[in-house]
SERO-4910 file (N, C-alpha, C, O; in steps of 0.05 Angstrom, whole numbers):
BEGIN
 pado doro    nc1    nc2    nc3   cac1   cac2   cac3    cc1    cc2    cc3    oc1    oc2    oc3
  Met    A     25    -27     -2     -2      2     -2     17     27     -5     37     29     10
  Asn    A     11     44    -22     30     63    -25     25     96     -3      7    111    -10
  Gln    A     36    103     14     23    121     29     47    138     34     70    130     32
  Pro    A     39    163     40     67    186     50     81    173     74     67    159     89
  Lys    A    104    177     77    115    171    104    124    198    118    119    203    142
  Glu    A    139    217    100    144    240    115    143    267     96    134    268     73
  Arg    A    156    289    114    153    313     93    174    319     86    195    315     98
  Asn    A    173    331     63    193    339     49    206    365     61    195    377     80
  Leu    A    230    375     50    242    404     63    225    425     69    230    442     87
  Ile    A    201    426     51    185    448     62    160    445     68    144    461     61
  Ala    A    153    419     85    140    409    104    120    395     84    104    382     97
  Gly    A    115    392     57     99    378     38    105    347     46    127    337     48
  Phe    A     75    334     49     85    303     45     97    294     21     91    301     -2
  Asp    A    116    277     28    133    269      4    113    247    -14    109    223     -9
  Tyr    A    102    265    -35     83    248    -57    101    241    -82     92    229   -102
  Tyr    A    123    248    -82    141    237    -99    142    212    -98    142    199   -119
  Ser    A    141    199    -73    149    173    -70    125    155    -83    131    133    -91
  Ile    A     96    166    -86     77    149    -98     78    160   -125     57    159   -137
  Gly    A     98    169   -136     95    171   -170     81    202   -180     77    207   -203
  Ser    A     72    224   -157     52    238   -166     78    267   -163     79    281   -143
  Gly    A     93    270   -184    108    287   -178     96    314   -179    103    330   -162
  Val    A     74    324   -202     65    350   -203     53    356   -174     61    376   -163
  Met    A     34    338   -163     25    340   -140     44    349   -116     39    367   -100
  Gly    A     70    333   -116     89    348    -97     93    367   -102     91    385    -84
  Phe    A    100    374   -129    108    403   -138     93    428   -126    102    449   -117
  Gly    A     69    419   -130     50    433   -122     53    443    -93     57    467    -89
  Met    A     50    423    -73     53    420    -46     78    439    -37     76    458    -21
  Met    A    102    430    -52    122    446    -51    123    484    -53    135    501    -39
  Leu    A    104    485    -74     99    512    -73     79    529    -57     79    554    -52
  Cys    A     59    506    -47     35    521    -34     44    524     -4     31    540     10
  Met    A     70    506      9     68    499     38     83    530     47     73    541     67
  Pro    A    101    542     37    109    566     49     92    582     58     96    593     80
  Val    A     67    589     42     51    607     38     32    602     57     25    619     73
  Ser    A     22    572     57      2    561     78      8    562    102    -10    562    119
  Val    A     32    563    109     45    559    141     45    586    155     51    590    179
  Thr    A     37    608    133     40    636    142     11    638    159      9    650    180
  Val    A    -12    622    146    -36    625    166    -37    601    176    -60    596    180
  Glu    A    -25    585    181    -33    556    198    -27    556    221    -38    541    236
  Val    A     -4    578    230      7    577    256    -14    601    270     -6    607    293
  Phe    A    -36    615    263    -57    627    271    -82    610    268   -100    611    285
  Leu    A    -84    595    249   -108    574    248   -114    548    268   -136    537    273
  Arg    A    -84    542    276    -85    512    283    -73    513    310    -62    533    318
  Lys    A    -76    492    325    -61    488    349    -58    458    357    -77    442    358
  Asn    A    -29    451    364    -23    421    374    -16    414    344    -28    396    332
  Met    A      2    427    332     10    416    304     33    399    309     45    406    329
  Gly    A     46    376    295     59    358    302     95    372    291     97    393    280
  Gln    A    110    360    297    135    372    299    148    365    267    168    378    261
  Arg    A    140    351    253    145    345    224    127    357    199    131    356    175
  Phe    A    106    368    215     88    386    203     98    416    205    102    431    185
  Phe    A    101    423    230    109    447    229    134    446    242    136    435    264
  Asn    A    154    457    229    188    457    245    199    480    230    189    498    216
  Gly    A    225    473    239    246    504    235    246    512    203    248    535    194
  Ile    A    244    486    185    245    496    157    219    510    147    217    527    130
  Asn    A    199    499    163    173    509    151    171    536    162    158    552    150
  Phe    A    183    542    185    182    567    200    195    590    192    188    613    196
  Tyr    A    221    579    178    241    598    160    226    609    134    227    633    128
  Ala    A    210    586    116    199    584     93    178    609     95    175    626     77
  Gly    A    159    607    127    139    619    116    150    655    123    138    672    110
  Met    A    170    664    144    181    685    146    196    697    107    199    720     98
  Thr    A    202    669     96    210    684     73    187    695     51    187    713     34
  Ala    A    166    674     60    144    687     40    133    710     45    122    724     28
  Phe    A    136    716     76    126    746     79    146    769     75    140    793     75
  Ala    A    170    757     71    192    779     57    181    782     27    175    804     18
  Thr    A    177    759     10    168    760    -15    150    778    -23    155    795    -40
  Phe    A    127    775     -9    106    789     -8    113    820     -6    106    835    -25
  Ala    A    127    831     19    135    855     24    153    870      3    154    895      0
  Phe    A    172    843    -18    185    859    -37    165    870    -67    164    889    -82
  Leu    A    152    844    -63    138    848    -86    121    882    -82    125    903    -95
  Phe    A    101    877    -58     95    909    -50    106    933    -57     92    952    -64
  Asn    A    138    933    -54    153    956    -59    156    962    -87    158    985    -96
  Ile    A    157    937   -104    159    939   -131    136    955   -142    135    978   -151
  Met    A    114    934   -138     92    945   -146     84    972   -145     69    983   -162
  Ala    A     95    985   -123     83   1012   -108    101   1033   -126     92   1054   -137
  Ser    A    131   1023   -127    148   1041   -146    138   1049   -172    143   1071   -181
  Leu    A    121   1024   -188    109   1028   -211     94   1041   -215     92   1048   -239
  Gly    A     77   1050   -200     49   1072   -191     33   1054   -195     15   1061   -210
  Thr    A     31   1031   -188      1   1017   -184    -14   1022   -163     -4   1034   -145
  Val    A    -42   1014   -160    -50   1015   -133    -45   1016   -110    -58   1026    -92
  Phe    A    -16   1000   -109     -7    997    -85     13   1025    -70     23   1030    -48
  Ser    A      9   1038    -94     24   1063    -84     10   1087    -66     17   1108    -55
  Lys    A    -11   1076    -69    -30   1095    -48    -32   1084    -24    -47   1097    -10
  Glu    A    -24   1064    -11    -18   1047      8      5   1051     23     24   1036     23
  Ser    A      3   1078     40     23   1089     52     31   1064     84     53   1060     95
  Gly    A     13   1057     89     11   1040    115     13   1009    112     16    994    131
  Ala    A     12    999     84      9    978     84     42    964     92     46    951    112
  Ser    A     55    967     78     88    957     96     89    955    121    100    936    131
  Gly    A     79    975    136     70    972    165     53    954    175     60    945    197
  Leu    A     31    945    166     11    926    175     25    899    162     22    880    178
  Ile    A     36    891    142     48    868    138     72    863    157     80    840    156
  Phe    A     81    874    168    107    878    182     97    869    211    107    851    223
  Leu    A     76    884    219     57    879    248     55    848    244     68    834    259
  Ile    A     38    838    224     34    810    214     53    793    219     50    773    234
  Trp    A     76    802    206     97    780    207    110    784    229    128    768    231
  Phe    A    109    801    250    119    804    277     95    783    292    106    765    305
  Leu    A     70    783    292     59    766    301     68    736    291     74    719    307
  Tyr    A     68    733    265     75    700    254     97    690    281     95    671    296
  Val    A    115    709    280    144    698    294    132    689    323    136    666    332
  Ile    A    114    712    338    107    704    357     91    671    367     95    654    385
  Met    A     72    674    342     60    645    342     75    621    336     70    598    344
  Gly    A     92    628    320    113    604    308    131    596    343    133    573    351
  Ile    A    140    616    358    157    606    382    126    597    395    128    575    406
  Tyr    A    113    603    395     89    596    415     87    560    406     88    542    423
  His    A     85    556    384     77    529    376    103    509    382    100    486    392
  Phe    A    133    522    373    153    509    386    159    502    417    167    482    428
  Val    A    152    526    423    149    521    460    129    490    466    135    470    478
  Tyr    A    109    496    453     83    478    460     92    445    459     90    427    475
  Gln    A    104    447    430    112    420    420    134    406    444    131    384    454
  Trp    A    156    425    451    172    425    474    159    413    496    168    393    507
  Trp    A    138    426    505    127    423    532    109    391    528    112    373    544
  Arg    A     97    391    514     80    365    508    107    335    507    106    313    517
  Asp    A    129    349    491    147    328    497    152    316    520    148    293    526
  Glu    A    164    339    539    175    333    567    154    327    584    159    322    608
  Ser    A    130    328    577    103    322    594     95    297    591     83    285    609
  Gly    A    103    283    565     96    252    555     71    253    547     56    235    552
  Lys    A     62    277    532     46    274    517     43    286    490     26    301    481
  Pro    A     68    275    477     70    286    447     48    278    430     36    257    434
  Val    A     39    299    403     24    284    388     37    276    361     60    284    357
  His    A     25    264    343     26    252    319     53    280    301     46    304    295
  Ser    A     74    270    297     89    289    284     81    298    255     95    316    244
  Leu    A     62    288    244     53    297    222     26    307    222     12    313    202
  Phe    A     21    307    246    -12    316    257    -15    351    245     -1    370    251
  Met    A    -38    352    227    -36    379    222    -46    401    231    -47    424    221
  Gly    A    -54    392    256    -65    409    278    -94    413    289   -112    405    274
  Tyr    A    -99    422    307   -128    423    314   -139    452    308   -128    473    316
  Pro    A   -164    452    294   -168    480    279   -179    495    303   -196    484    318
  Arg    A   -170    517    307   -186    540    327   -217    543    319   -234    545    336
  Leu    A   -223    544    294   -244    547    281   -267    528    285   -290    533    281
  Glu    A   -257    502    294   -274    485    295   -304    488    307   -320    477    293
  Pro    A   -314    501    329   -332    518    342   -348    524    322   -370    514    319
  Leu    A   -338    543    305   -353    559    291   -361    540    265   -379    548    250
  Ser    A   -346    508    259   -353    496    241   -380    476    250   -398    466    237
  Arg    A   -376    476    276   -399    457    286   -429    476    280   -450    466    272
  Ile    A   -424    500    286   -444    518    282   -458    520    251   -483    525    248
  Ile    A   -440    517    229   -452    517    204   -455    493    191   -468    492    170
  Met    A   -443    468    203   -453    448    195   -478    440    203   -491    426    187
  Ser    A   -489    447    230   -511    446    246   -535    452    216   -551    437    204
  Met    A   -526    484    213   -547    489    195   -548    482    166   -567    488    152
  Val    A   -526    469    158   -523    463    126   -541    438    132   -562    434    119
  Asn    A   -532    418    155   -548    391    153   -580    397    155   -595    383    142
  Lys    A   -590    418    171   -616    421    171   -625    424    140   -643    409    131
  Leu    A   -611    445    123   -619    442     96   -618    424     80   -632    426     60
  Leu    A   -599    398     86   -594    378     65   -615    358     76   -620    338     63
  Ala    A   -626    363    101   -645    345    110   -671    342     95   -683    321     96
  Ile    A   -682    367     78   -704    371     63   -694    347     40   -702    324     44
  Pro    A   -680    352     18   -673    336      2   -670    304      7   -675    285     -8
  Val    A   -661    305     29   -652    273     32   -676    259     46   -676    235     51
  Gly    A   -693    274     53   -717    269     61   -737    258     34   -749    236     32
  Met    A   -737    273     21   -751    275     -5   -735    241    -20   -748    221    -25
  Leu    A   -709    245    -23   -701    215    -41   -705    192    -25   -703    169    -33
  Ala    A   -711    202      8   -712    171     22   -739    159     17   -742    135     21
  Lys    A   -758    174      8   -786    168      3   -784    146    -25   -805    139    -34
  Phe    A   -760    136    -38   -758    129    -56   -747    102    -54   -749     86    -72
  Met    A   -733     96    -29   -717     81    -23   -727     59     -6   -746     65      9
  Pro    A   -717     33     -5   -727      7      8   -728     27     44   -720     48     53
  Glu    A   -747     -3     55   -755      9     80   -730     15    100   -725     36    112
  Asp    A   -713    -16    101   -693    -19    113   -670      8    108   -663     21    127
  Glu    A   -665     11     90   -648     32     75   -654     68     84   -638     86     89
  Arg    A   -683     67     84   -695     95     95   -689    100    123   -677    119    133
  Gln    A   -697     82    132   -691     77    166   -656     86    176   -651     92    199
  Arg    A   -641     86    161   -614     90    164   -605    119    157   -585    129    165
  Ile    A   -624    133    138   -614    158    129   -628    178    143   -620    198    155
  Val    A   -650    170    140   -677    193    147   -664    207    183   -653    192    200
  Gly    A   -667    231    187   -664    240    214   -633    237    221   -626    240    244
  Gln    A   -611    230    200   -580    224    207   -569    243    200   -574    248    176
  Pro    A   -550    262    213   -535    284    201   -521    276    175   -512    253    175
  Ile    A   -518    289    153   -512    280    132   -476    295    134   -459    285    120
  Leu    A   -472    312    148   -445    323    149   -440    319    180   -455    331    195
  Thr    A   -418    303    190   -409    290    215   -380    301    220   -378    306    244
  Asp    A   -360    306    208   -339    308    212   -329    336    221   -315    345    203
  Ser    A   -331    353    241   -325    377    243   -300    388    235   -295    410    224
  Val    A   -283    369    243   -249    379    240   -249    383    209   -245    405    200
  Ser    A   -252    359    191   -246    357    166   -270    375    150   -267    377    126
  Phe    A   -289    386    161   -306    400    150   -286    433    158   -285    451    141
  Thr    A   -279    433    174   -268    461    183   -239    469    166   -231    492    164
  Tyr    A   -228    445    156   -205    443    141   -201    451    111   -184    465     99
  Arg    A   -231    432    103   -237    435     79   -252    459     65   -252    467     42
  Val    A   -267    467     92   -293    492     81   -286    518     96   -280    536     81
  Val    A   -285    523    118   -289    535    138   -258    557    141   -257    582    138
  Glu    A   -243    544    145   -216    555    143   -209    570    116   -196    591    118
  Pro    A   -217    560     89   -214    572     68   -231    598     63   -222    618     53
  Leu    A   -255    596     71   -283    612     74   -271    630     93   -269    652     81
  Val    A   -263    631    111   -259    655    134   -229    668    120   -226    690    129
  Leu    A   -216    664    108   -194    668     93   -200    685     78   -195    708     82
  Leu    A   -218    672     52   -227    691     31   -245    716     40   -245    736     25
  Thr    A   -259    715     60   -272    733     71   -258    756     80   -267    779     77
  Leu    A   -238    752     90   -219    771    101   -201    788     81   -195    812     81
  Ser    A   -193    761     59   -180    776     42   -197    799     24   -185    816     11
  Val    A   -222    799     24   -238    812      7   -242    838     24   -244    860     13
  Ile    A   -242    835     51   -248    856     73   -226    873     71   -227    897     68
  Met    A   -203    857     72   -178    875     68   -173    890     45   -165    913     48
  Met    A   -177    880     21   -173    891     -3   -188    917     -7   -176    936    -18
  Ile    A   -212    921      0   -236    933     -4   -228    957     13   -223    979      5
  Ser    A   -226    949     41   -222    974     64   -198    979     74   -191   1002     80
  Phe    A   -181    956     77   -153    967     87   -128    968     70   -116    988     64
  Ser    A   -122    943     62    -95    939     45    -94    924     27    -92    901     34
  Gly    A    -94    927     -5    -85    900    -19    -72    889    -17    -75    865    -22
  Leu    A    -51    898     -9    -32    878      0    -34    857     19    -24    835     14
  Val    A    -46    861     41    -53    845     57    -72    825     47    -68    801     53
  Gly    A    -96    834     32   -114    823     25    -97    803     -3   -104    780     -9
  Phe    A    -78    816    -16    -70    795    -37    -57    768    -21    -61    744    -27
  Trp    A    -42    779     -3    -28    755     17    -46    735     27    -40    711     26
  Leu    A    -73    744     40    -91    725     41   -109    708     23   -121    687     27
  Leu    A   -108    723      2   -122    706    -24   -101    688    -34   -111    666    -42
  Val    A    -77    688    -37    -60    670    -47    -55    650    -22    -45    629    -30
  Ala    A    -59    652      4    -57    632     26    -82    618     29    -81    595     38
  Thr    A   -107    629     23   -129    616     15   -123    591     -4   -127    567      1
  Ile    A   -113    600    -24   -113    578    -47    -87    563    -39    -88    539    -45
  Ala    A    -66    570    -27    -45    546    -25    -54    528      6    -45    506     12
  Ile    A    -69    541     21    -79    515     48    -98    503     35   -102    480     43
  Thr    A   -113    512     16   -145    498      4   -128    472     -8   -135    450      1
  Tyr    A   -103    470    -29    -90    458    -37    -81    436    -22    -88    412    -27
  Gln    A    -63    445      1    -43    433     20    -68    417     27    -68    395     16
  Val    A    -91    422     42   -106    405     58   -117    385     41   -114    361     44
  Asn    A   -131    398     20   -151    376     13   -128    357     -2   -132    335     10
  Val    A   -114    354    -13    -92    335    -22    -85    320      3    -87    296      3
  Thr    A    -75    332     26    -67    318     43    -91    295     58    -87    271     62
  Leu    A   -115    307     63   -140    289     62   -142    269     45   -143    245     53
  Glu    A   -144    277     19   -149    253     -3   -131    231     -2   -137    210    -13
  Met    A   -109    236     11    -91    214     11    -89    196     32    -81    173     30
  Glu    A    -99    211     61   -108    195     85   -131    173     76   -133    149     80
  Arg    A   -151    195     60   -173    175     53   -168    156     35   -183    137     37
  His    A   -148    154     12   -141    133      1   -130    108     12   -136     84     10
  Asn    A   -112    125     26   -102    100     56   -121     83     67   -118     59     70
  Ala    A   -143     96     72   -161     81     93   -178     60     71   -187     38     74
  Leu    A   -179     80     46   -193     54     27   -177     32     19   -187     10     15
  Asp    A   -151     36     17   -138     11     15   -138     -5     31   -132    -27     22
  Met    A   -143     -5     57   -146    -22     79   -174    -38     77   -178    -62     78
  Arg    A   -194    -13     73   -220    -24     67   -222    -47     39   -238    -66     40
  Asp    A   -212    -44     26   -207    -50      3   -204    -82      5   -219   -100     -1
  Gln    A   -173    -83     17   -163   -108     30   -176   -124     39   -174   -147     30
  Ala    A   -194   -120     60   -212   -131     70   -233   -148     53   -238   -172     51
  Leu    A   -243   -121     37   -259   -134     15   -254   -155     -2   -268   -175     -4
  Glu    A   -231   -149    -17   -220   -174    -31   -210   -195    -17   -204   -214    -32
  Ala    A   -205   -199      8   -203   -222     16   -234   -244     20   -237   -267     14
  Met    A   -252   -226     32   -280   -236     27   -282   -244      4   -286   -268      2
  Glu    A   -279   -229    -18   -296   -230    -49   -273   -259    -53   -283   -280    -62
  Met    A   -251   -260    -50   -232   -282    -62   -246   -304    -51   -257   -318    -67
  Lys    A   -248   -312    -22   -262   -331     -9   -286   -342    -27   -290   -364    -36
  Leu    A   -301   -318    -28   -339   -327    -40   -326   -338    -69   -334   -359    -77
  Ala    A   -305   -321    -84   -301   -330   -107   -292   -357   -124   -297   -366   -146
  Leu    A   -271   -369    -95   -261   -394    -99   -288   -408    -96   -287   -424   -115
  Lys    A   -310   -410    -85   -335   -426    -86   -354   -411   -105   -378   -410   -101
  Gly    A   -345   -401   -123   -362   -394   -143   -389   -380   -135   -409   -383   -148
  Glu    A   -387   -364   -112   -409   -358   -103   -407   -322   -104   -426   -308    -96
  Ser    A   -385   -311   -112   -382   -283   -110   -401   -267   -141   -405   -274   -164
  Glu    A   -407   -248   -127   -421   -225   -149   -405   -211   -166   -411   -204   -189
  Phe    A   -380   -205   -151   -356   -182   -165   -336   -196   -184   -329   -190   -206
  Met    A   -327   -223   -163   -302   -232   -170   -303   -257   -187   -322   -272   -181
  Arg    A   -285   -264   -209   -292   -289   -221   -247   -298   -217   -229   -283   -224
  Ile    A   -247   -318   -209   -220   -331   -211   -217   -351   -226   -226   -374   -223
  Pro    A   -199   -343   -248   -190   -369   -269   -173   -394   -253   -158   -393   -234
  Asp    A   -182   -416   -270   -175   -442   -254   -136   -438   -254   -123   -455   -241
  Thr    A   -125   -423   -264    -94   -425   -265    -97   -405   -228    -84   -414   -209
  Thr    A   -108   -389   -227   -101   -379   -204   -113   -403   -179    -96   -415   -166
  Lys    A   -133   -407   -175   -138   -434   -167   -120   -451   -162   -113   -456   -139
  Thr    A   -110   -464   -183    -79   -481   -182    -59   -468   -166    -52   -480   -145
  Ala    A    -49   -447   -171    -31   -426   -153    -31   -424   -124    -13   -427   -107
  Leu    A    -64   -419   -121    -69   -416    -95    -70   -447    -77    -60   -450    -55
  Gln    A    -80   -463    -90    -75   -487    -82    -49   -506    -71    -44   -523    -53
  Ser    A    -34   -492    -93     -6   -498    -93      9   -483    -65     18   -496    -46
  Ile    A      8   -458    -66      7   -449    -34     -2   -462    -14     15   -467      4
  Ala    A    -32   -472    -11    -40   -482     10    -27   -506     13    -30   -516     36
  Asp    A    -14   -518      0      1   -548      5     28   -541     11     43   -557     23
  Lys    A     37   -518      2     64   -515     15     72   -508     42     91   -513     56
  Val    A     42   -489     47     37   -480     79     34   -505    109     40   -504    133
  Glu    A     21   -528     87     17   -548    104     46   -564    105     55   -570    127
  Gln    A     53   -567     91     75   -579     90    103   -570    103    116   -586    116
  Ser    A    113   -548    100    134   -532    112    128   -517    142    107   -518    155
  Glu    A    143   -509    145    156   -495    168    135   -463    165    128   -448    182
  Leu    A    131   -463    141    115   -430    142     93   -430    156     81   -451    161
  Thr    A     84   -405    164     54   -407    184     37   -388    160     46   -379    139
  Met    A     13   -388    169     -6   -376    162     -2   -343    172     -9   -324    158
  Glu    A      9   -340    196     14   -313    205     34   -298    184     31   -275    175
  Asn    A     51   -312    178     73   -299    163     60   -290    130     70   -272    117
  Ile    A     36   -308    121     30   -300     98      9   -271    109     13   -248    102
  Lys    A    -10   -280    124    -17   -258    135    -10   -225    144    -25   -206    145
  Thr    A     20   -228    148     35   -205    149     39   -190    123     42   -166    121
  Phe    A     40   -208     99     53   -199     75     26   -197     59     28   -177     45
  Asn    A      8   -206     56    -17   -205     41    -39   -222     51    -43   -245     42
  Pro    A    -54   -210     71    -76   -223     85    -99   -227     64   -119   -238     72
  Ser    A    -97   -220     37   -119   -230     21   -112   -262      9   -130   -278      9
  Ile    A    -93   -266      3    -77   -288     -3    -83   -310     18    -89   -333     13
  Ala    A    -79   -299     40    -84   -317     70   -106   -328     71   -109   -352     77
  Glu    A   -129   -306     63   -155   -314     65   -158   -336     47   -162   -359     53
  Ala    A   -155   -324     20   -154   -352      7   -149   -381      9   -162   -401      5
  Val    A   -128   -375     16   -113   -401     22   -129   -416     47   -136   -439     46
  Ala    A   -131   -405     60   -145   -419     85   -177   -418     79   -190   -419    100
  Ala    A   -189   -417     59   -214   -419     43   -210   -449     29   -228   -465     31
  Leu    A   -186   -455     14   -183   -474     -2   -179   -503     25   -188   -526     24
  Asn    A   -161   -488     49   -162   -507     66   -163   -499     92   -143   -489    102
  Pro    A   -183   -503    105   -191   -491    130   -173   -497    155   -170   -486    177
  Lys    A   -159   -521    140   -144   -532    168   -123   -510    173   -115   -508    196
  Leu    A   -115   -494    153    -91   -477    154    -95   -456    175    -77   -447    188
  Gln    A   -124   -447    176   -137   -428    195   -124   -425    216   -119   -402    222
  Asn    A   -117   -443    232   -107   -440    259    -72   -454    261    -59   -457    281
  Leu    A    -64   -461    236    -39   -469    236    -12   -460    242      8   -473    249
  Gly    A    -12   -428    236      0   -413    252      5   -416    280     28   -417    290
  Lys    A    -19   -417    294    -23   -407    323    -18   -439    336    -11   -441    360
  Glu    A    -21   -461    321    -12   -484    327     23   -483    333     34   -486    354
  Lys    A     33   -479    309     61   -481    317     74   -464    332     97   -467    339
  Lys    A     58   -441    339     67   -427    357     65   -436    384     82   -433    402
  Ala    A     42   -447    386     39   -458    419     53   -489    425     56   -499    447
  Ala    A     63   -503    397     76   -531    400    111   -513    414    122   -524    432
  Ala    A    122   -491    406    139   -479    407    148   -471    431    169   -457    432
***
């Protein structure tokens, strides 16, 4: 099963390892900008998700925005009228430094107190209470069309849906919807009323954090689906060997190969536990061919 194991130098998950260079390159570009807002939006971030390299990359992103502001102002663009914009971006940069130090101190404290968090944890969203309120309103709106659709469903399936909330994961909803929505709203307000520079930074940060969050959550979802699919494959393979599967058909050559594995397992020192470690689906299929192998590994361990 392919899954990201670590973050690269600018904090994105190492998606190159799963053969997606474009996705990894996008993460590399987005992370220095997204981290400039993550320090304000999250708490309890893991030590590999938020580390020294990320922190300095965020400082570099702020310096880049300030540099672009000075260039655009000197060219007589709309930013040339914002005399206080550079001071405001400096204030935000200063608050970013303070919040970054706070996160580092908090990570150290949790380690020393024996309460570390997963090093790749994206952090708990501070806007999660607001997310619960929005989810409650959205679920009430969704209940109307879902109730109408349920009338055309079988009775047993209808009872599982009617009256149940559609949106249940408030943390994921905060990551995917609420955080980008809040950042986009602040961006529009800043552009219209206060500072185009700060508004532009928030707009770019909205795009960056939305991309980074959705890619990360989708990869986690794919990993979960991999585990579920492996269990389904094992179940379907057992049924297919009996000719009872609705979705899977196993050729005779495959059955012969599985029977050969079953015979070797029964005659050698190999155990079903060893096979389960490397390929649970094959282990289930082999056990279906020879039920005596179900407890073979346990019996050999007990005898030892």
